C-alpha positions, 0 to 999 in steps of 0.5 A: 257336563260343565266339568267335562267342558272345562277339562277339555278347554284346559287340555286344549290350552295345554296342548297349544302351549306345548306346541308353542314351546316345541315350536320355540325350541325348534326355532331357537336351536335350529341351524341358520339358513344362509342364502346360497347354502346347498340343499341336501337331498338324500336318496337311495343309491340304487334308486332308478334315474327317471331323468334318463328314462325320459331322455330315452323316450324323447330320442 
């Protein structure tokens, strides 16, 4: 049982190190965000316009 606990401890530690490495990779290779940059939100062209529906209900 002690041997299984040791392996679980090592595997959790290895998983944490892998997560930190992926986080560091994402931070150092990601593009820099500047204040005022537009946020690009992509949506389907055939998606319904819910704002038009709400203005029709108000009238």
